[in-house]
MMTF fields as JSON, N, C-alpha, C and O atoms, coordinates in Angstrom:
{
  "mmtfVersion": "1.0.0",
  "mmtfProducer": "UNKNOWN",
  "numBonds": 483,
  "numAtoms": 484,
  "numGroups": 121,
  "numChains": 1,
  "numModels": 1,
  "chainsPerModel": [1],
  "groupsPerChain": [121],
  "chainIdList": ["A"],
  "bondAtomList": [4, 2, 8, 6, 12, 10, 16, 14, 20, 18, 24, 22, 28, 26, 32, 30, 36, 34, 40, 38, 44, 42, 48, 46, 52, 50, 56, 54, 60, 58, 64, 62, 68, 66, 72, 70, 76, 74, 80, 78, 84, 82, 88, 86, 92, 90, 96, 94, 100, 98, 104, 102, 108, 106, 112, 110, 116, 114, 120, 118, 124, 122, 128, 126, 132, 130, 136, 134, 140, 138, 144, 142, 148, 146, 152, 150, 156, 154, 160, 158, 164, 162, 168, 166, 172, 170, 176, 174, 180, 178, 184, 182, 188, 186, 192, 190, 196, 194, 200, 198, 204, 202, 208, 206, 212, 210, 216, 214, 220, 218, 224, 222, 228, 226, 232, 230, 236, 234, 240, 238, 244, 242, 248, 246, 252, 250, 256, 254, 260, 258, 264, 262, 268, 266, 272, 270, 276, 274, 280, 278, 284, 282, 288, 286, 292, 290, 296, 294, 300, 298, 304, 302, 308, 306, 312, 310, 316, 314, 320, 318, 324, 322, 328, 326, 332, 330, 336, 334, 340, 338, 344, 342, 348, 346, 352, 350, 356, 354, 360, 358, 364, 362, 368, 366, 372, 370, 376, 374, 380, 378, 384, 382, 388, 386, 392, 390, 396, 394, 400, 398, 404, 402, 408, 406, 412, 410, 416, 414, 420, 418, 424, 422, 428, 426, 432, 430, 436, 434, 440, 438, 444, 442, 448, 446, 452, 450, 456, 454, 460, 458, 464, 462, 468, 466, 472, 470, 476, 474, 480, 478],
  "bondOrderList": [1, 1, 1, 1, 1, 1, 1, 1, 1, 1, 1, 1, 1, 1, 1, 1, 1, 1, 1, 1, 1, 1, 1, 1, 1, 1, 1, 1, 1, 1, 1, 1, 1, 1, 1, 1, 1, 1, 1, 1, 1, 1, 1, 1, 1, 1, 1, 1, 1, 1, 1, 1, 1, 1, 1, 1, 1, 1, 1, 1, 1, 1, 1, 1, 1, 1, 1, 1, 1, 1, 1, 1, 1, 1, 1, 1, 1, 1, 1, 1, 1, 1, 1, 1, 1, 1, 1, 1, 1, 1, 1, 1, 1, 1, 1, 1, 1, 1, 1, 1, 1, 1, 1, 1, 1, 1, 1, 1, 1, 1, 1, 1, 1, 1, 1, 1, 1, 1, 1, 1],
  "groupList": [{"groupName": "MET", "atomNameList": ["N", "CA", "C", "O"], "elementList": ["N", "C", "C", "O"], "formalChargeList": [0, 0, 0, 0], "bondAtomList": [1, 0, 2, 1, 3, 2], "bondOrderList": [1, 1, 2], "singleLetterCode": "M", "chemCompType": "L-PEPTIDE LINKING"}, {"groupName": "PRO", "atomNameList": ["N", "CA", "C", "O"], "elementList": ["N", "C", "C", "O"], "formalChargeList": [0, 0, 0, 0], "bondAtomList": [1, 0, 2, 1, 3, 2], "bondOrderList": [1, 1, 2], "singleLetterCode": "P", "chemCompType": "L-PEPTIDE LINKING"}, {"groupName": "ALA", "atomNameList": ["N", "CA", "C", "O"], "elementList": ["N", "C", "C", "O"], "formalChargeList": [0, 0, 0, 0], "bondAtomList": [1, 0, 2, 1, 3, 2], "bondOrderList": [1, 1, 2], "singleLetterCode": "A", "chemCompType": "L-PEPTIDE LINKING"}, {"groupName": "GLY", "atomNameList": ["N", "CA", "C", "O"], "elementList": ["N", "C", "C", "O"], "formalChargeList": [0, 0, 0, 0], "bondAtomList": [1, 0, 2, 1, 3, 2], "bondOrderList": [1, 1, 2], "singleLetterCode": "G", "chemCompType": "PEPTIDE LINKING"}, {"groupName": "ARG", "atomNameList": ["N", "CA", "C", "O"], "elementList": ["N", "C", "C", "O"], "formalChargeList": [0, 0, 0, 0], "bondAtomList": [1, 0, 2, 1, 3, 2], "bondOrderList": [1, 1, 2], "singleLetterCode": "R", "chemCompType": "L-PEPTIDE LINKING"}, {"groupName": "THR", "atomNameList": ["N", "CA", "C", "O"], "elementList": ["N", "C", "C", "O"], "formalChargeList": [0, 0, 0, 0], "bondAtomList": [1, 0, 2, 1, 3, 2], "bondOrderList": [1, 1, 2], "singleLetterCode": "T", "chemCompType": "L-PEPTIDE LINKING"}, {"groupName": "LYS", "atomNameList": ["N", "CA", "C", "O"], "elementList": ["N", "C", "C", "O"], "formalChargeList": [0, 0, 0, 0], "bondAtomList": [1, 0, 2, 1, 3, 2], "bondOrderList": [1, 1, 2], "singleLetterCode": "K", "chemCompType": "L-PEPTIDE LINKING"}, {"groupName": "TYR", "atomNameList": ["N", "CA", "C", "O"], "elementList": ["N", "C", "C", "O"], "formalChargeList": [0, 0, 0, 0], "bondAtomList": [1, 0, 2, 1, 3, 2], "bondOrderList": [1, 1, 2], "singleLetterCode": "Y", "chemCompType": "L-PEPTIDE LINKING"}, {"groupName": "ASN", "atomNameList": ["N", "CA", "C", "O"], "elementList": ["N", "C", "C", "O"], "formalChargeList": [0, 0, 0, 0], "bondAtomList": [1, 0, 2, 1, 3, 2], "bondOrderList": [1, 1, 2], "singleLetterCode": "N", "chemCompType": "L-PEPTIDE LINKING"}, {"groupName": "GLU", "atomNameList": ["N", "CA", "C", "O"], "elementList": ["N", "C", "C", "O"], "formalChargeList": [0, 0, 0, 0], "bondAtomList": [1, 0, 2, 1, 3, 2], "bondOrderList": [1, 1, 2], "singleLetterCode": "E", "chemCompType": "L-PEPTIDE LINKING"}, {"groupName": "ILE", "atomNameList": ["N", "CA", "C", "O"], "elementList": ["N", "C", "C", "O"], "formalChargeList": [0, 0, 0, 0], "bondAtomList": [1, 0, 2, 1, 3, 2], "bondOrderList": [1, 1, 2], "singleLetterCode": "I", "chemCompType": "L-PEPTIDE LINKING"}, {"groupName": "VAL", "atomNameList": ["N", "CA", "C", "O"], "elementList": ["N", "C", "C", "O"], "formalChargeList": [0, 0, 0, 0], "bondAtomList": [1, 0, 2, 1, 3, 2], "bondOrderList": [1, 1, 2], "singleLetterCode": "V", "chemCompType": "L-PEPTIDE LINKING"}, {"groupName": "TRP", "atomNameList": ["N", "CA", "C", "O"], "elementList": ["N", "C", "C", "O"], "formalChargeList": [0, 0, 0, 0], "bondAtomList": [1, 0, 2, 1, 3, 2], "bondOrderList": [1, 1, 2], "singleLetterCode": "W", "chemCompType": "L-PEPTIDE LINKING"}, {"groupName": "ASP", "atomNameList": ["N", "CA", "C", "O"], "elementList": ["N", "C", "C", "O"], "formalChargeList": [0, 0, 0, 0], "bondAtomList": [1, 0, 2, 1, 3, 2], "bondOrderList": [1, 1, 2], "singleLetterCode": "D", "chemCompType": "L-PEPTIDE LINKING"}, {"groupName": "HIS", "atomNameList": ["N", "CA", "C", "O"], "elementList": ["N", "C", "C", "O"], "formalChargeList": [0, 0, 0, 0], "bondAtomList": [1, 0, 2, 1, 3, 2], "bondOrderList": [1, 1, 2], "singleLetterCode": "H", "chemCompType": "L-PEPTIDE LINKING"}, {"groupName": "SER", "atomNameList": ["N", "CA", "C", "O"], "elementList": ["N", "C", "C", "O"], "formalChargeList": [0, 0, 0, 0], "bondAtomList": [1, 0, 2, 1, 3, 2], "bondOrderList": [1, 1, 2], "singleLetterCode": "S", "chemCompType": "L-PEPTIDE LINKING"}, {"groupName": "CYS", "atomNameList": ["N", "CA", "C", "O"], "elementList": ["N", "C", "C", "O"], "formalChargeList": [0, 0, 0, 0], "bondAtomList": [1, 0, 2, 1, 3, 2], "bondOrderList": [1, 1, 2], "singleLetterCode": "C", "chemCompType": "L-PEPTIDE LINKING"}, {"groupName": "LEU", "atomNameList": ["N", "CA", "C", "O"], "elementList": ["N", "C", "C", "O"], "formalChargeList": [0, 0, 0, 0], "bondAtomList": [1, 0, 2, 1, 3, 2], "bondOrderList": [1, 1, 2], "singleLetterCode": "L", "chemCompType": "L-PEPTIDE LINKING"}, {"groupName": "PHE", "atomNameList": ["N", "CA", "C", "O"], "elementList": ["N", "C", "C", "O"], "formalChargeList": [0, 0, 0, 0], "bondAtomList": [1, 0, 2, 1, 3, 2], "bondOrderList": [1, 1, 2], "singleLetterCode": "F", "chemCompType": "L-PEPTIDE LINKING"}, {"groupName": "GLN", "atomNameList": ["N", "CA", "C", "O"], "elementList": ["N", "C", "C", "O"], "formalChargeList": [0, 0, 0, 0], "bondAtomList": [1, 0, 2, 1, 3, 2], "bondOrderList": [1, 1, 2], "singleLetterCode": "Q", "chemCompType": "L-PEPTIDE LINKING"}],
  "groupTypeList": [0, 1, 2, 3, 4, 1, 5, 6, 7, 8, 9, 9, 10, 11, 2, 2, 2, 12, 13, 7, 10, 9, 8, 7, 2, 9, 14, 9, 13, 9, 10, 1, 15, 14, 2, 3, 0, 2, 16, 2, 17, 8, 10, 5, 6, 15, 5, 17, 7, 13, 12, 2, 5, 14, 1, 9, 6, 9, 18, 15, 13, 10, 17, 2, 6, 16, 8, 19, 6, 19, 9, 6, 11, 17, 17, 15, 6, 3, 17, 15, 3, 11, 18, 8, 2, 2, 10, 5, 6, 17, 2, 17, 3, 6, 19, 3, 7, 15, 9, 6, 10, 9, 8, 13, 5, 8, 17, 11, 11, 19, 5, 14, 9, 9, 12, 17, 8, 15, 17, 13, 13],
  "groupIdList": [1, 2, 3, 4, 5, 6, 7, 8, 9, 10, 11, 12, 13, 14, 15, 16, 17, 18, 19, 20, 21, 22, 23, 24, 25, 26, 27, 28, 29, 30, 31, 32, 33, 34, 35, 36, 37, 38, 39, 40, 41, 42, 43, 44, 45, 46, 47, 48, 49, 50, 51, 52, 53, 54, 55, 56, 57, 58, 59, 60, 61, 62, 63, 64, 65, 66, 67, 68, 69, 70, 71, 72, 73, 74, 75, 76, 77, 78, 79, 80, 81, 82, 83, 84, 85, 86, 87, 88, 89, 90, 91, 92, 93, 94, 95, 96, 97, 98, 99, 100, 101, 102, 103, 104, 105, 106, 107, 108, 109, 110, 111, 112, 113, 114, 115, 116, 117, 118, 119, 120, 121],
  "secStructList": [7, 7, 7, 1, 7, 7, 7, 7, 7, 1, 2, 2, 2, 2, 2, 2, 2, 2, 2, 2, 2, 2, 2, 4, 4, 4, 4, 6, 7, 1, 1, 7, 7, 2, 2, 2, 2, 2, 2, 2, 2, 6, 1, 7, 2, 2, 2, 2, 2, 2, 2, 2, 6, 7, 6, 6, 1, 6, 2, 2, 2, 2, 2, 2, 2, 2, 2, 2, 2, 2, 2, 2, 2, 2, 2, 2, 2, 2, 2, 6, 6, 1, 1, 7, 2, 2, 2, 2, 2, 2, 2, 2, 2, 6, 6, 6, 7, 7, 7, 7, 7, 7, 7, 7, 7, 7, 7, 7, 7, 7, 7, 2, 2, 2, 2, 2, 2, 2, 2, 2, 7],
  "xCoordList": [81.621, 82.697, 83.098, 82.234, 84.419, 84.862, 84.631, 84.731, 84.325, 84.107, 85.45, 86.464, 85.461, 86.687, 87.208, 86.653, 88.296, 88.921, 89.579, 90.037, 89.629, 90.349, 91.85, 92.375, 92.518, 93.953, 94.76, 94.38, 95.873, 96.792, 97.784, 98.62, 97.689, 98.643, 98.511, 97.428, 99.631, 99.682, 101.144, 102.034, 101.387, 102.761, 103.659, 104.861, 103.084, 103.879, 104.371, 105.507, 103.532, 103.945, 104.977, 105.867, 104.857, 105.862, 107.206, 108.239, 107.187, 108.421, 109.015, 110.233, 108.164, 108.635, 109.256, 110.221, 108.709, 109.261, 110.657, 111.582, 110.8, 112.122, 113.097, 114.261, 112.635, 113.477, 113.925, 115.072, 113.02, 113.373, 114.559, 115.455, 114.57, 115.642, 116.994, 117.981, 117.045, 118.311, 118.633, 119.803, 117.622, 117.816, 117.262, 116.772, 117.341, 116.799, 117.4, 116.718, 118.661, 119.323, 118.643, 118.646, 118.062, 117.343, 116.089, 115.527, 115.663, 114.502, 114.963, 114.192, 116.254, 116.879, 116.924, 116.84, 117.058, 117.196, 118.654, 119.291, 119.175, 120.544, 120.661, 121.692, 119.591, 119.519, 118.135, 117.179, 118.017, 116.672, 115.896, 116.458, 114.624, 113.793, 112.359, 111.944, 111.616, 110.198, 109.46, 108.592, 109.812, 109.162, 109.472, 108.587, 110.73, 111.115, 110.412, 109.97, 110.31, 109.619, 108.145, 107.595, 107.514, 106.098, 105.893, 104.945, 106.776, 106.673, 106.872, 106.142, 107.86, 108.134, 106.951, 106.69, 106.242, 105.097, 103.782, 102.74, 103.839, 102.657, 101.586, 100.396, 102.061, 101.168, 101.674, 102.705, 100.961, 101.384, 102.228, 102.173, 103.017, 103.785, 102.847, 103.164, 101.706, 100.774, 100.276, 100.008, 100.15, 99.77, 100.882, 100.605, 102.146, 103.275, 103.216, 103.356, 103.008, 103.002, 101.794, 101.881, 100.673, 99.497, 99.771, 99.461, 100.346, 100.662, 101.663, 101.619, 102.561, 103.567, 102.945, 103.566, 101.721, 101.059, 100.349, 99.885, 100.26, 99.581, 100.615, 101.439, 100.573, 101.59, 101.608, 102.645, 100.485, 100.443, 101.098, 101.306, 101.415, 102.071, 103.544, 103.905, 104.382, 105.835, 106.372, 107.581, 105.517, 106.036, 106.761, 107.544, 106.538, 107.333, 108.797, 109.688, 109.04, 110.403, 110.961, 112.139, 110.133, 110.581, 111.031, 112.084, 110.246, 110.618, 111.852, 112.678, 111.985, 113.186, 114.425, 115.476, 114.3, 115.423, 115.761, 116.932, 114.76, 114.981, 115.784, 116.724, 115.419, 116.152, 117.596, 118.52, 117.78, 119.116, 119.982, 121.147, 119.422, 120.158, 120.478, 121.57, 119.519, 119.739, 120.91, 121.774, 120.937, 122.018, 123.373, 124.346, 123.425, 124.674, 125.148, 126.334, 124.239, 124.596, 125.069, 126.054, 124.364, 124.763, 126.154, 126.975, 126.419, 127.74, 128.825, 129.849, 128.611, 129.621, 129.9, 131.055, 128.851, 129.041, 129.393, 130.041, 128.97, 129.36, 130.841, 131.537, 131.319, 132.728, 133.661, 134.795, 133.189, 134.035, 133.988, 134.723, 133.123, 133.041, 132.125, 132.055, 131.424, 130.484, 129.309, 128.836, 128.843, 127.724, 128.257, 129.298, 127.548, 127.834, 127.761, 126.807, 128.767, 128.854, 127.663, 127.142, 127.237, 126.128, 124.824, 124.059, 124.568, 123.36, 123.422, 122.423, 124.595, 124.769, 124.518, 123.833, 125.068, 124.86, 123.379, 122.875, 122.694, 121.26, 120.486, 119.629, 120.781, 120.076, 120.385, 119.493, 121.628, 121.975, 121.333, 121.142, 121.002, 120.267, 118.919, 118.43, 118.318, 117.047, 117.24, 116.281, 118.496, 118.815, 119.256, 119.628, 119.213, 119.572, 120.986, 121.386, 121.743, 123.095, 123.036, 122.141, 123.999, 124.077, 125.531, 126.366, 125.805, 127.144, 127.27, 126.389, 128.349, 128.55, 129.773, 130.855, 129.581, 130.681, 130.904, 129.988, 132.123, 132.441, 133.088, 133.991, 132.613, 133.178, 133.884, 133.299, 135.128, 135.868, 135.744, 136.312, 135.014, 134.774, 135.618, 135.352, 136.637, 137.539, 138.466, 139.238, 138.384, 139.173, 140.213, 139.885, 141.435, 142.517, 142.95, 143.351, 142.863, 143.258, 144.665, 144.944, 145.548, 146.933, 147.324, 146.812, 148.228, 148.808, 149.781, 150.141, 150.194, 151.156, 152.45, 153.046, 152.864, 154.095, 153.96, 154.885, 152.812, 152.591, 152.607, 153.155, 152.007, 151.969, 153.377, 153.732, 154.169, 155.557, 156.359, 157.161, 156.15, 156.856, 156.438, 157.254, 155.153, 154.703, 155.323, 155.394, 155.768, 156.426, 157.812, 158.314, 158.428, 159.757, 159.716, 160.731, 158.578, 158.47, 158.476, 158.392],
  "yCoordList": [157.956, 156.974, 156.606, 156.278, 156.657, 156.361, 154.899, 154.004, 154.684, 153.329, 152.689, 153.381, 151.374, 150.67, 149.827, 149.798, 149.144, 148.287, 149.112, 150.227, 148.573, 149.286, 149.311, 148.4, 150.335, 150.469, 149.459, 149.067, 149.046, 148.145, 148.942, 148.369, 150.27, 151.127, 150.957, 151.115, 150.633, 150.538, 150.632, 150.707, 150.629, 150.775, 149.604, 149.783, 148.42, 147.261, 147.41, 147.046, 147.938, 148.109, 149.227, 149.165, 150.244, 151.314, 150.728, 150.995, 149.943, 149.311, 148.374, 148.325, 147.638, 146.72, 147.49, 147.023, 148.658, 149.484, 149.985, 149.919, 150.492, 150.935, 149.76, 149.914, 148.597, 147.41, 147.008, 146.606, 147.116, 146.762, 147.595, 147.069, 148.885, 149.764, 149.273, 149.304, 148.831, 148.368, 146.921, 146.54, 146.116, 144.676, 144.195, 143.071, 145.049, 144.716, 143.43, 142.693, 143.151, 141.953, 140.68, 139.662, 140.731, 139.571, 139.26, 138.168, 140.237, 140.053, 139.733, 139.824, 139.353, 138.978, 140.131, 139.909, 141.369, 142.541, 142.99, 143.022, 143.334, 143.822, 145.266, 145.672, 146.032, 147.415, 147.628, 146.959, 148.545, 148.847, 149.6, 150.433, 149.309, 149.969, 150.061, 149.346, 150.958, 151.083, 149.795, 149.341, 149.211, 147.957, 146.835, 146.068, 146.751, 145.735, 145.931, 144.971, 147.2, 147.497, 147.109, 146.511, 147.449, 147.112, 145.599, 145.128, 144.843, 143.38, 142.87, 141.991, 143.422, 142.995, 143.283, 142.536, 144.373, 144.758, 144.159, 144.316, 143.469, 142.869, 143.916, 143.727, 145.032, 146.088, 146.53, 146.049, 147.429, 147.925, 149.187, 149.866, 149.488, 150.739, 151.937, 152.929, 151.859, 152.995, 153.245, 154.389, 152.192, 152.374, 153.101, 153.996, 152.723, 153.426, 154.913, 155.767, 155.206, 156.6, 157.351, 158.545, 156.659, 157.291, 157.63, 158.731, 156.695, 156.943, 158.094, 158.838, 158.239, 159.312, 160.696, 161.696, 160.762, 162.065, 162.534, 163.672, 161.675, 162.027, 162.454, 161.645, 163.735, 164.231, 163.491, 163.433, 162.936, 162.249, 160.87, 160.231, 160.425, 159.127, 159.359, 160.383, 158.421, 158.567, 158.2, 158.27, 157.815, 157.207, 158.158, 157.702, 159.433, 160.37, 160.271, 160.211, 160.254, 160.102, 158.715, 158.577, 157.706, 156.334, 156.18, 155.598, 156.694, 156.575, 157.411, 157.002, 158.581, 159.408, 158.679, 158.696, 158.051, 157.294, 156.081, 155.734, 155.449, 154.317, 154.789, 154.114, 155.939, 156.491, 156.818, 156.559, 157.383, 157.747, 156.499, 156.489, 155.467, 154.212, 153.571, 153.036, 153.627, 153.077, 153.79, 153.144, 155.11, 155.888, 155.484, 155.299, 155.352, 154.972, 153.589, 153.395, 152.64, 151.276, 151.261, 150.6, 151.991, 152.041, 152.631, 152.099, 153.729, 154.352, 153.418, 153.226, 152.845, 151.979, 150.738, 150.42, 150.05, 148.801, 149.053, 148.22, 150.195, 150.547, 150.888, 150.442, 151.675, 152.066, 150.906, 150.863, 149.975, 148.832, 147.716, 146.735, 147.86, 146.87, 145.7, 144.757, 145.741, 144.664, 144.688, 143.64, 145.889, 146.041, 146.354, 146.993, 145.906, 146.223, 147.735, 148.376, 148.301, 149.75, 150.331, 151.383, 149.662, 150.182, 150.205, 151.165, 149.169, 149.11, 150.145, 150.791, 150.293, 151.296, 152.689, 153.496, 152.971, 154.279, 154.527, 155.625, 153.52, 153.638, 153.901, 154.783, 153.155, 153.309, 154.663, 155.288, 155.116, 156.414, 157.559, 158.647, 157.322, 158.326, 158.622, 159.749, 157.621, 157.804, 158.592, 159.111, 158.677, 159.426, 160.854, 161.614, 161.212, 162.571, 162.728, 163.83, 161.647, 161.718, 161.703, 161.1, 162.374, 162.329, 162.461, 162.997, 161.973, 162.064, 163.397, 163.784, 164.09, 165.388, 165.292, 164.893, 165.657, 165.662, 167.106, 167.774, 167.577, 168.938, 168.919, 168.129, 169.791, 169.923, 171.258, 172.301, 171.232, 172.462, 172.773, 172.074, 173.804, 174.152, 175.325, 175.923, 175.651, 176.723, 176.18, 175.251, 176.757, 176.311, 177.375, 178.553, 176.967, 177.881, 177.565, 176.442, 178.559, 178.382, 178.933, 180.085, 178.08, 178.473, 178.123, 177.184, 178.901, 178.544, 177.403, 177.117, 176.771, 175.671, 176.176, 175.495, 177.335, 177.923, 178.198, 177.928, 178.732, 179.008, 177.703, 177.636, 176.696, 175.405, 174.832, 174.332, 174.902, 174.428, 175.203, 174.621, 176.516, 177.329, 176.968, 177.023, 176.593, 176.222, 174.926, 174.683, 174.101, 172.845, 173.106, 172.326, 174.195, 174.538, 175.05, 174.991, 175.554, 176.143, 175.139, 175.498],
  "zCoordList": [91.158, 91.21, 89.782, 88.969, 89.46, 88.105, 87.734, 88.573, 86.482, 85.981, 85.657, 85.567, 85.483, 85.118, 86.264, 87.362, 85.962, 86.963, 88.056, 87.806, 89.256, 90.319, 90.014, 89.374, 90.466, 90.217, 91.015, 92.118, 90.439, 91.14, 91.974, 92.673, 91.898, 92.605, 94.108, 94.672, 94.752, 96.211, 96.637, 95.79, 97.909, 98.414, 98.006, 97.808, 97.884, 97.479, 96.041, 95.735, 95.166, 93.774, 93.65, 92.801, 94.494, 94.522, 94.967, 94.353, 96.017, 96.514, 95.462, 95.289, 94.768, 93.733, 92.561, 91.957, 92.242, 91.161, 91.527, 90.717, 92.766, 93.214, 93.237, 92.867, 93.664, 93.705, 92.3, 92.104, 91.324, 89.948, 89.462, 88.801, 89.784, 89.316, 89.823, 89.087, 91.045, 91.619, 91.259, 91.239, 90.975, 90.762, 89.421, 89.313, 88.404, 87.086, 86.524, 85.812, 86.832, 86.304, 86.808, 86.116, 88.006, 88.533, 87.709, 87.798, 86.909, 86.024, 84.605, 83.65, 84.487, 83.216, 82.22, 81.012, 82.72, 81.871, 81.882, 82.934, 80.716, 80.604, 81.087, 81.623, 80.89, 81.361, 81.973, 81.581, 82.921, 83.431, 82.358, 81.648, 82.242, 81.235, 81.726, 82.638, 81.097, 81.444, 81.088, 81.833, 79.943, 79.531, 80.525, 80.903, 80.941, 81.921, 83.247, 83.877, 83.671, 84.92, 84.826, 85.75, 83.713, 83.537, 83.607, 84.235, 82.967, 83.022, 84.445, 84.903, 85.138, 86.513, 87.437, 88.38, 87.154, 87.987, 87.49, 88.127, 86.345, 85.725, 85.393, 85.646, 84.813, 84.336, 82.959, 82.49, 82.328, 81.024, 81.183, 82.209, 80.133, 80.156, 80.231, 80.889, 79.569, 79.609, 81.03, 81.397, 81.828, 83.239, 83.988, 84.785, 83.741, 84.351, 84.017, 84.893, 82.741, 82.296, 82.847, 83.134, 82.994, 83.593, 85.056, 85.511, 85.782, 87.189, 87.333, 88.312, 86.36, 86.417, 86.263, 86.621, 85.732, 85.554, 86.82, 86.883, 87.819, 89.065, 90.107, 90.535, 90.516, 91.461, 92.799, 93.461, 93.194, 94.49, 94.434, 95.466, 93.238, 93.069, 92.753, 92.173, 93.13, 92.987, 91.612, 91.392, 90.693, 89.473, 88.542, 87.709, 88.644, 87.853, 88.272, 87.424, 89.573, 90.094, 89.787, 89.458, 89.892, 89.642, 88.192, 87.932, 87.247, 85.838, 85.513, 84.698, 86.145, 85.942, 86.466, 85.826, 87.612, 88.191, 87.308, 87.157, 86.737, 85.833, 84.613, 84.194, 84.046, 82.905, 83.278, 82.506, 84.456, 84.93, 85.1, 84.701, 85.683, 85.885, 84.532, 84.337, 83.598, 82.267, 81.589, 80.996, 81.676, 81.083, 81.669, 80.937, 82.979, 83.663, 83.223, 82.954, 83.149, 82.745, 81.295, 80.966, 80.426, 79.017, 78.853, 78.106, 79.552, 79.453, 79.981, 79.325, 81.143, 81.753, 80.912, 80.627, 80.521, 79.778, 78.315, 77.681, 77.778, 76.417, 76.338, 75.426, 77.289, 77.295, 77.623, 77.146, 78.43, 78.795, 77.755, 77.865, 76.738, 75.675, 75.971, 75.183, 77.086, 77.417, 76.441, 76.001, 76.108, 75.171, 73.775, 73.627, 72.779, 71.391, 71.194, 71.634, 70.534, 70.365, 69.599, 69.969, 68.55, 67.741, 68.536, 68.444, 69.304, 70.118, 71.24, 71.555, 71.834, 72.894, 72.345, 72.974, 71.18, 70.545, 70.273, 70.509, 69.782, 69.517, 70.805, 70.847, 71.829, 73.106, 73.753, 74.326, 73.668, 74.246, 73.471, 74.015, 72.207, 71.432, 72.064, 71.992, 72.68, 73.393, 74.684, 75.255, 75.14, 76.361, 76.03, 76.924, 74.755, 74.364, 73.83, 73.455, 73.79, 73.25, 71.729, 71.136, 71.107, 69.652, 69.228, 69.957, 68.062, 67.512, 66.801, 66.033, 67.054, 66.427, 65.531, 65.963, 64.304, 63.343, 62.92, 62.44, 63.103, 62.712, 61.34, 61.065, 60.505, 59.169, 59.055, 59.348, 58.634, 58.392, 56.922, 56.083, 56.608, 55.205, 54.746, 53.704, 55.528, 55.109, 54.031, 54.269, 52.868, 51.735, 51.431, 51.286, 51.338, 51.001, 49.576, 49.269, 48.724, 47.33, 47.163, 47.495, 46.637, 46.417, 44.992, 44.383, 44.505, 43.214, 43.456, 44.598, 42.408, 42.52, 43.156, 43.991, 42.769, 43.314, 44.811, 45.576, 45.231, 46.663, 47.465, 48.566, 46.898, 47.583, 47.735, 48.803, 46.684, 46.756, 47.787, 48.517, 47.852, 48.84, 50.258, 51.178, 50.445, 51.796, 52.278, 53.483, 51.365, 51.732, 52.297, 53.107, 51.877, 52.388, 53.803, 54.497, 54.267, 55.621, 56.708, 57.882]
}
């Protein structure tokens, strides 16, 4: 028999985790998060992540759904201006989004005369 405290994992905590994803605002959270879920369930984030490693437990799916909901809320509220753009950008970076800047490094060298002629076209 393993040593340590007994697990808090049960069907009620699973139901509460799913409920948190849909009702995170009732827990005074602006977006659903693993930290918010852990607080709502009165456990640590490391416990959430440990439970997610066990295939017989639903927490891998629960945490994936939490991330998906977080992404949706960030996009919706970021685009509508409800959330600060800089904070939204930072948070979406954790979801795999990144800003892409394209640089055109094609340089065309022209003589002064060629440049003047191109203005006539």
